[in-house]
C-alpha positions as CSV (number, residue, x, y, z in Angstrom):
1,M,-44.8,1.6,8.8
2,N,-42.5,0.9,5.8
3,N,-42.0,4.7,5.2
4,Q,-41.1,5.2,8.8
5,I,-38.4,2.4,8.7
6,I,-37.0,4.0,5.6
7,D,-37.0,7.5,7.2
8,Y,-35.4,6.3,10.5
9,A,-32.8,4.2,8.6
10,K,-31.9,7.2,6.5
11,R,-31.6,9.5,9.5
12,L,-29.3,6.9,11.2
13,K,-27.3,6.4,8.0
14,L,-28.2,2.7,7.8
15,S,-28.1,2.5,4.0
16,W,-28.4,-1.3,3.6
17,I,-31.3,-1.5,6.1
18,R,-33.1,1.4,4.3
19,E,-32.9,-0.4,1.0
20,H,-33.2,-4.1,1.9
21,H,-35.0,-4.4,5.2
22,H,-38.1,-5.9,3.4
23,E,-36.0,-8.7,2.1
24,V,-35.1,-10.1,5.5
25,T,-37.2,-12.8,7.2
26,A,-36.7,-14.3,10.7
27,E,-38.6,-16.3,13.3
28,S,-38.5,-13.6,15.9
29,N,-38.0,-9.9,16.3
30,E,-34.7,-10.4,17.9
31,A,-33.4,-12.6,15.1
32,Y,-34.7,-10.1,12.5
33,L,-32.8,-7.3,14.2
34,I,-29.6,-9.3,14.4
35,K,-29.8,-10.2,10.6
36,L,-30.4,-6.5,9.8
37,F,-27.4,-5.4,11.8
38,E,-25.2,-8.1,10.4
39,K,-26.0,-7.1,6.9
40,E,-25.5,-3.4,7.6
41,I,-22.1,-4.1,9.1
42,E,-21.1,-6.3,6.1
43,H,-22.2,-3.6,3.8
44,R,-20.2,-0.9,5.6
45,E,-17.0,-3.1,5.7
46,E,-17.4,-3.8,2.0
47,R,-17.7,-0.1,1.3
48,K,-14.8,0.7,3.4
49,V,-12.5,-1.8,1.7
50,N,-13.6,-0.6,-1.8
51,L,-12.9,3.0,-0.8
52,L,-9.4,2.0,0.6
53,L,-8.7,0.1,-2.6
54,K,-9.6,3.1,-4.7
55,Q,-7.5,5.5,-2.6
56,A,-4.5,3.1,-2.6
57,Q,-4.2,3.4,-6.4
58,L,-2.6,0.0,-6.7
59,P,-1.4,-1.4,-10.1
60,K,-3.6,-4.1,-11.5
61,T,-2.4,-7.7,-10.8
62,G,-3.2,-11.1,-12.1
63,H,-4.6,-13.9,-10.0
64,Q,-1.6,-16.3,-10.3
65,P,0.0,-17.4,-7.0
66,F,3.2,-15.6,-6.0
67,Q,6.4,-17.6,-6.7
68,W,8.9,-17.4,-3.8
69,E,11.6,-19.7,-5.2
70,H,13.7,-17.0,-6.7
71,I,13.7,-14.7,-3.6
72,Q,16.3,-14.7,-0.9
73,I,14.6,-13.9,2.4
74,P,16.8,-12.7,5.3
75,H,16.7,-14.0,8.9
76,G,14.1,-12.3,11.1
77,I,11.2,-12.5,8.7
78,D,9.3,-15.2,6.8
79,R,6.9,-15.6,4.0
80,D,3.8,-15.3,6.0
81,T,5.0,-12.2,7.9
82,I,5.8,-10.6,4.5
83,I,2.7,-11.5,2.5
84,Q,0.3,-10.9,5.4
85,G,1.9,-7.5,6.2
86,D,2.6,-8.3,9.9
87,F,5.9,-6.4,9.6
88,I,3.9,-3.3,9.0
89,K,2.4,-3.4,12.5
90,R,6.0,-3.2,13.8
91,Q,6.7,-0.2,11.7
92,E,9.4,-2.1,9.8
93,N,10.5,-1.4,6.3
94,L,10.7,-3.8,3.4
95,I,13.2,-3.2,0.6
96,L,12.7,-5.4,-2.5
97,Y,15.9,-5.5,-4.7
98,G,16.3,-7.1,-8.0
99,G,16.1,-6.8,-11.8
100,V,13.2,-5.5,-13.9
101,G,10.2,-7.8,-14.1
102,T,11.2,-10.2,-11.3
103,G,8.0,-9.6,-9.2
104,K,8.9,-6.8,-6.9
105,T,5.9,-4.6,-7.7
106,Y,3.6,-7.6,-7.7
107,L,4.7,-8.7,-4.2
108,S,4.3,-5.1,-2.9
109,T,0.8,-5.0,-4.3
110,L,-0.2,-8.3,-2.7
111,I,1.1,-7.0,0.6
112,A,-1.0,-3.9,0.3
113,L,-4.1,-5.8,-0.7
114,N,-3.8,-8.0,2.4
115,A,-3.3,-5.0,4.6
116,I,-6.4,-3.4,3.3
117,H,-8.6,-6.6,3.4
118,R,-7.3,-7.9,6.8
119,Y,-6.8,-4.7,8.8
120,G,-8.9,-2.1,6.9
121,S,-5.7,-0.1,6.7
122,Q,-4.8,2.9,4.5
123,V,-2.1,2.1,2.1
124,K,-0.8,4.3,-0.7
125,F,1.1,3.2,-3.8
126,F,3.5,5.6,-5.7
127,T,6.2,5.4,-8.1
128,V,9.2,7.3,-6.7
129,A,9.2,9.7,-9.7
130,G,5.4,10.1,-9.4
131,L,5.6,11.0,-5.7
132,A,8.5,13.4,-6.2
133,N,6.5,15.2,-8.9
134,K,3.5,15.3,-6.7
135,L,5.6,16.8,-3.8
136,I,7.1,19.4,-6.1
137,E,3.7,20.5,-7.4
138,A,2.2,20.7,-3.9
139,N,5.2,22.7,-2.7
140,Q,4.9,25.2,-5.5
141,Q,1.2,25.6,-4.8
142,G,1.6,26.0,-1.1
143,Q,-0.1,22.7,-0.4
144,L,2.9,20.7,0.8
145,S,1.8,20.6,4.5
146,K,-1.6,19.3,3.4
147,L,-0.1,16.5,1.3
148,M,2.3,15.5,4.1
149,K,-0.6,15.2,6.5
150,Q,-2.4,12.9,4.0
151,L,0.7,10.8,3.7
152,D,1.1,10.6,7.5
153,K,-2.3,9.0,7.8
154,Q,-1.2,6.0,5.8
155,Y,-0.6,2.7,7.4
156,A,2.1,2.0,4.9
157,I,3.5,3.7,1.8
158,I,4.8,1.8,-1.3
159,L,7.6,3.5,-3.2
160,D,8.0,1.7,-6.5
161,E,10.8,1.9,-9.1
162,L,13.5,3.6,-7.1
163,G,16.4,3.9,-9.5
164,Y,14.6,4.1,-12.8
165,I,14.6,8.0,-13.0
166,P,17.1,10.3,-11.3
167,L,15.5,13.0,-9.1
168,N,16.2,16.7,-9.3
169,K,17.4,18.5,-6.2
170,E,14.0,19.6,-5.0
171,G,12.3,16.3,-5.6
172,A,15.1,14.4,-3.8
173,E,14.9,16.7,-0.8
174,L,11.1,16.5,-0.6
175,L,11.2,12.7,-0.9
176,F,13.7,12.7,2.0
177,Q,11.2,14.6,4.1
178,V,8.6,11.9,3.5
179,I,11.1,9.1,4.4
180,S,12.1,11.0,7.6
181,M,8.4,11.5,8.5
182,C,7.9,7.7,8.2
183,Y,11.0,6.8,10.1
184,E,10.0,4.6,13.1
185,N,6.4,5.8,12.6
186,K,5.1,3.7,9.6
187,S,6.3,1.2,7.1
188,L,7.8,1.9,3.7
189,I,7.9,-0.8,1.1
190,I,10.5,0.1,-1.6
191,T,11.2,-1.6,-4.9
192,T,14.5,-0.9,-6.6
193,N,16.9,-2.3,-9.2
194,L,19.9,-0.5,-7.7
195,Q,22.3,-1.6,-4.9
196,F,22.6,0.9,-2.1
197,G,26.0,2.0,-3.4
198,Q,24.2,3.2,-6.6
199,W,21.4,5.2,-4.9
200,N,23.4,8.4,-5.3
201,H,22.5,8.3,-9.0
202,V,18.9,8.8,-7.9
203,F,19.3,11.4,-5.1
204,G,22.3,13.2,-6.6
205,D,23.9,14.2,-3.3
206,P,26.1,11.8,-1.3
207,V,25.1,13.3,2.1
208,L,21.4,13.1,1.3
209,T,21.8,9.6,-0.1
210,E,23.5,8.4,3.1
211,A,20.8,10.0,5.2
212,V,18.1,8.3,3.2
213,I,19.8,4.9,3.4
214,D,20.4,5.3,7.1
215,R,16.7,5.8,7.8
216,L,15.5,3.1,5.5
217,I,17.8,0.2,6.6
218,H,17.1,0.7,10.3
219,H,14.3,-1.7,11.2
220,S,14.2,-3.0,7.7
221,H,14.3,-6.3,5.8
222,L,16.1,-6.7,2.4
223,L,14.6,-9.2,0.0
224,M,16.8,-10.2,-3.0
225,F,15.0,-11.1,-6.2
226,R,17.0,-13.4,-8.4
227,G,16.4,-14.7,-12.0
228,D,15.1,-13.4,-15.3
229,S,12.2,-11.1,-15.9
230,F,8.8,-13.0,-15.6
231,R,7.3,-10.7,-18.2
232,Y,10.1,-11.6,-20.7
233,K,9.8,-15.3,-20.0
234,E,6.0,-15.1,-20.4
235,S,6.4,-13.4,-23.8
236,L,8.7,-16.2,-25.0
237,I,6.1,-18.8,-23.9
238,H,3.4,-17.1,-26.0
239,E,5.4,-16.5,-29.1
């Protein structure tokens, strides 16, 4: 009988039940089945979340609570809507602007984690330079269409560190294709240390820069990060 359960569970792809059915006890057959199904569902949800976390390639974060005091939040959005990622369901963008080390990347990562755990959603994290290089490589290998389809499956895309490294012409144009694909279709979360008037330093072409900004600021929220670098202040504390 035990071998039959293992065989049937394997054929039905019930991996938790196959391995752990003998550990479950209940007062009735019905209660036993309910417990088995509950555990199988929990196992599948856990595997799904772990896979999504692996695919998202999020930077590592600490466990300290996020500090909101230094952030200027615009009208039309609040802390809960931001951190829980509810703006993503409305295909709205989030632009996090401020100095180095002020928590922009940390907040974007927390939003991604909540989107994965709460909604089971696909989220992908890139640095702007990293995505540009990936797009160039895919284009040169004839794999751009495949990469764009993968990006289009994402619930939201995080573009980190816009402004740190200027893009070459091909990288800027390919990144614009991604931004255009996401326009009114999915959310972009962008961290930057540059004001909009300085973005031409990144994209290198005034017309392209204007087109990028036009698509990003429509249906978007701009969060202003004030103050000094947290990493710098923490280093002073531990000196």
